[in-house]
C-alpha positions as CSV (number, residue, x, y, z in Angstrom):
1,M,58.4,-3.2,44.4
2,I,55.4,-4.2,42.2
3,S,56.4,-6.9,39.7
4,F,55.9,-6.4,36.1
5,T,53.1,-9.0,36.0
6,R,51.3,-7.2,38.9
7,R,51.7,-3.9,37.2
8,L,50.2,-5.3,34.0
9,V,47.2,-6.8,35.8
10,L,46.7,-3.5,37.6
11,A,46.8,-1.5,34.4
12,L,44.3,-3.8,32.7
13,A,41.9,-3.5,35.7
14,L,42.1,0.3,35.7
15,T,41.4,0.4,32.0
16,L,38.3,-1.8,32.3
17,F,37.2,0.3,35.3
18,A,37.5,3.5,33.3
19,M,35.5,2.2,30.3
20,P,32.0,2.6,31.8
21,L,33.0,6.1,33.1
22,A,34.1,7.1,29.6
23,H,30.7,5.9,28.2
24,A,28.8,7.8,30.9
25,E,30.5,11.0,29.8
26,Q,29.2,10.8,26.3
27,P,27.0,13.8,25.2
28,R,23.3,13.3,26.0
29,P,20.5,14.1,23.6
30,S,19.1,17.6,24.1
31,A,15.9,17.9,26.0
32,N,14.6,20.0,23.0
33,S,15.4,17.3,20.4
34,A,12.5,16.1,18.2
35,T,12.6,12.7,19.9
36,D,12.1,14.2,23.3
37,T,9.2,16.7,22.5
38,K,5.6,15.7,22.1
39,P,4.1,15.8,18.7
40,V,1.7,18.4,17.7
41,V,-1.7,16.6,17.8
42,V,-4.1,17.7,15.1
43,F,-7.7,16.7,15.0
44,A,-8.9,17.3,11.4
45,A,-11.9,16.7,9.2
46,A,-11.5,13.5,7.1
47,S,-11.7,15.4,3.8
48,L,-8.3,17.1,4.7
49,K,-6.4,13.8,4.9
50,T,-4.7,13.7,1.5
51,A,-3.4,17.3,1.6
52,L,-2.7,17.5,5.3
53,D,-0.7,14.2,5.4
54,R,1.7,15.7,2.8
55,I,1.9,19.2,4.5
56,A,2.6,17.6,7.9
57,A,5.3,15.3,6.4
58,D,7.0,18.3,4.7
59,W,7.0,20.3,7.9
60,Q,8.3,17.5,9.9
61,E,11.2,17.0,7.5
62,K,12.0,20.7,7.5
63,T,11.8,21.4,11.3
64,G,12.4,18.1,12.9
65,A,9.2,18.5,15.0
66,R,6.6,15.9,14.9
67,V,2.9,16.0,14.0
68,S,0.2,13.4,14.9
69,L,-2.9,13.5,12.7
70,S,-6.3,12.1,13.7
71,Y,-9.2,12.3,11.1
72,A,-12.9,11.9,11.5
73,A,-16.1,13.8,11.0
74,S,-15.9,17.4,12.4
75,S,-18.6,16.6,14.8
76,A,-16.8,13.5,16.2
77,I,-13.5,15.2,16.7
78,A,-15.2,18.3,18.2
79,K,-16.9,16.1,20.8
80,Q,-13.6,14.3,21.5
81,I,-12.1,17.7,22.3
82,E,-15.0,18.5,24.6
83,A,-14.3,15.2,26.3
84,A,-10.7,16.4,27.1
85,A,-8.9,14.5,24.3
86,P,-5.4,16.0,24.1
87,A,-5.6,17.9,20.8
88,D,-3.5,21.0,20.0
89,L,-5.3,22.0,16.8
90,F,-8.8,21.6,15.5
91,F,-9.4,21.8,11.7
92,S,-13.1,21.7,10.9
93,A,-15.0,21.3,7.6
94,D,-17.6,23.8,8.7
95,L,-18.2,26.8,11.0
96,R,-20.7,25.1,13.1
97,W,-18.5,22.8,15.0
98,M,-15.8,25.4,15.4
99,D,-18.4,27.8,16.9
100,W,-19.7,24.9,19.1
101,L,-16.2,24.6,20.7
102,S,-15.7,28.3,20.9
103,E,-19.0,28.6,22.9
104,R,-17.6,26.2,25.3
105,K,-14.3,28.1,25.7
106,L,-12.3,25.2,24.2
107,I,-10.7,27.2,21.4
108,A,-7.7,29.5,22.1
109,E,-8.8,33.1,21.6
110,G,-7.2,35.0,18.7
111,T,-5.9,31.8,16.9
112,R,-8.9,31.0,14.7
113,K,-8.8,31.5,11.0
114,T,-11.0,30.4,8.1
115,L,-8.5,29.0,5.8
116,L,-10.0,26.9,2.9
117,G,-13.0,26.5,0.6
118,N,-14.3,23.5,-1.2
119,A,-17.0,22.5,-3.7
120,L,-19.7,19.8,-3.4
121,V,-19.9,17.2,-6.1
122,L,-22.0,14.2,-7.2
123,I,-19.9,11.2,-8.0
124,A,-20.2,7.7,-9.5
125,P,-18.0,4.7,-9.9
126,K,-15.4,5.3,-12.7
127,D,-17.0,3.0,-15.2
128,S,-20.6,4.2,-14.5
129,T,-22.7,5.3,-17.4
130,I,-24.9,7.6,-15.3
131,E,-25.2,11.2,-16.7
132,L,-27.0,13.8,-14.8
133,K,-27.2,17.6,-14.8
134,I,-27.6,19.0,-11.3
135,E,-30.5,21.5,-11.6
136,P,-33.9,22.0,-9.8
137,G,-36.0,18.9,-9.9
138,F,-33.2,16.8,-11.5
139,K,-33.9,13.0,-11.7
140,L,-31.7,11.8,-8.9
141,A,-34.0,9.2,-7.6
142,E,-34.5,7.7,-11.1
143,A,-30.7,7.5,-11.6
144,L,-30.3,5.7,-8.3
145,G,-32.8,3.0,-9.3
146,A,-32.8,0.4,-6.5
147,G,-29.4,1.7,-5.2
148,R,-28.6,4.2,-2.5
149,L,-27.0,7.6,-2.4
150,A,-23.8,7.6,-0.4
151,M,-23.3,10.7,1.7
152,G,-22.3,11.8,5.2
153,E,-24.8,11.5,7.9
154,P,-26.6,14.9,7.6
155,K,-27.1,15.3,11.3
156,S,-23.5,15.1,12.2
157,V,-21.2,15.1,9.1
158,P,-20.6,18.5,7.4
159,A,-20.6,17.0,3.9
160,G,-23.9,15.3,4.6
161,T,-25.4,18.6,6.0
162,Y,-24.3,20.5,2.9
163,G,-25.6,17.7,0.8
164,Q,-29.1,17.6,2.4
165,A,-29.2,21.4,2.1
166,A,-28.4,21.3,-1.6
167,L,-31.0,18.6,-2.4
168,E,-33.6,20.4,-0.5
169,K,-32.9,23.6,-2.3
170,L,-33.1,21.8,-5.6
171,G,-36.4,20.2,-4.6
172,V,-35.2,16.5,-4.7
173,W,-34.6,15.6,-1.0
174,D,-38.0,14.1,-0.6
175,Q,-37.2,11.7,-3.4
176,V,-34.1,10.3,-1.8
177,S,-34.5,10.9,2.0
178,T,-35.1,7.2,2.5
179,K,-32.6,6.1,0.0
180,F,-29.3,7.4,1.2
181,A,-26.6,5.5,2.9
182,G,-25.4,7.7,5.8
183,A,-21.7,7.5,6.4
184,E,-19.7,8.3,9.5
185,N,-17.5,10.7,7.5
186,V,-17.1,11.9,3.9
187,R,-14.2,9.5,3.2
188,V,-16.4,6.5,4.1
189,A,-19.1,7.8,1.6
190,L,-16.3,8.1,-1.0
191,A,-15.3,4.5,-0.3
192,Y,-18.9,3.3,-0.8
193,V,-18.9,4.7,-4.3
194,A,-15.2,3.7,-5.2
195,R,-16.1,0.1,-4.3
196,G,-19.3,0.1,-6.3
197,E,-21.5,-0.4,-3.3
198,T,-23.6,2.6,-4.2
199,P,-24.2,4.0,-7.7
200,L,-23.9,7.6,-6.7
201,G,-22.5,9.7,-3.8
202,I,-22.1,13.2,-2.6
203,V,-18.6,14.3,-1.5
204,Y,-16.3,17.2,-1.8
205,A,-14.5,18.0,-5.0
206,T,-11.1,17.3,-3.2
207,D,-12.2,13.8,-2.1
208,A,-13.2,13.0,-5.7
209,K,-9.8,14.1,-6.9
210,S,-8.0,11.9,-4.4
211,E,-9.8,8.7,-5.5
212,P,-9.1,7.3,-9.1
213,S,-11.9,4.8,-8.8
214,V,-14.7,7.5,-9.0
215,K,-15.7,10.3,-11.5
216,V,-17.5,13.5,-11.0
217,V,-21.0,13.4,-12.5
218,D,-21.6,17.1,-11.9
219,I,-20.9,20.0,-9.4
220,F,-23.6,21.3,-7.1
221,P,-24.3,25.0,-7.8
222,A,-22.6,27.2,-5.1
223,G,-25.9,28.8,-4.3
224,S,-27.6,25.5,-3.5
225,H,-25.9,25.1,-0.1
226,P,-24.0,27.2,2.5
227,P,-20.4,27.9,1.5
228,V,-18.1,24.9,2.3
229,V,-15.3,26.5,4.5
230,Y,-12.6,25.1,6.8
231,P,-11.8,27.0,10.0
232,V,-8.7,26.0,12.0
233,A,-7.5,27.1,15.5
234,L,-5.5,26.1,18.5
235,T,-7.3,24.4,21.3
236,A,-7.5,26.3,24.7
237,S,-5.8,23.3,26.4
238,S,-2.7,23.1,24.0
239,T,0.7,23.7,25.7
240,N,2.9,22.3,22.9
241,P,5.4,25.1,21.9
242,D,5.4,23.7,18.3
243,A,1.6,24.0,17.8
244,K,1.5,27.7,16.9
245,A,4.4,27.2,14.4
246,F,2.4,24.4,12.7
247,L,-0.7,26.5,12.7
248,D,1.2,29.3,11.0
249,H,2.7,26.9,8.5
250,L,-0.8,25.9,7.3
251,S,-1.1,29.4,5.9
252,S,2.4,29.4,4.3
253,P,3.1,29.5,0.5
254,E,4.3,25.9,0.7
255,A,1.1,24.6,2.3
256,R,-1.0,26.7,-0.1
257,V,0.6,24.9,-3.1
258,V,-0.4,21.5,-1.6
259,F,-3.9,22.6,-0.6
260,E,-4.6,24.1,-4.0
261,G,-3.1,21.1,-5.8
262,Q,-5.7,18.9,-4.1
263,G,-8.4,21.2,-5.2
264,F,-9.1,23.4,-2.2
265,T,-9.5,27.1,-2.7
266,F,-7.4,29.3,-0.4
267,I,-9.2,32.0,1.6
268,D,-6.9,35.0,2.0
């Protein structure tokens, strides 16, 4: 017969032995949980940052799915996608770079849509006294003085391409073609002006609205440059099941409120 003491020791041993087994039987996270799925990777034009950050955060809170956002000039992110960077969505600031990827079969057929419009503006630091009316032959070089004009690099940054087209149309590009500070994207050009490093800059209206340290001097006439539009599409390499849902969300009433609140026009 087992003594009381031995029975007690045996009971305690069995209890301790069972504890890890009980822990191992706890429910395991679902393979479909937000922590286990990969984020939707979005490569987007730098000018979309303020609005898209908020839209992505709202969508993550609503669905539990995650979004990873990468911003740069449309040309830079298009070339990253061509180099096999793992992006699910491409959100461009012009048609040219979306077409460029489409020609290389890197955009998923049937997913492309032109979603947004924007305006091009001339900005100055908030405390600047510069006043200019944008019109043919306006005195841009005189207003710059010894300073430079901040704008995206025209050869690679859509905002710079639009800016050069507008200045050429207005007959003043030759005055400033050697006096501009080419930026790697439009938000860098915005920062040059916000910090007072340049007296004037060309950015989108939405960028100017996002930065309290600058003011709009004037708006470029719509006919002075090609329309500023933003196409978006899934990449051909995307396999993320949440990517299409996020693409659809960008056209939703909730997203539209955010885009329009930032100053974009919504293209129906």
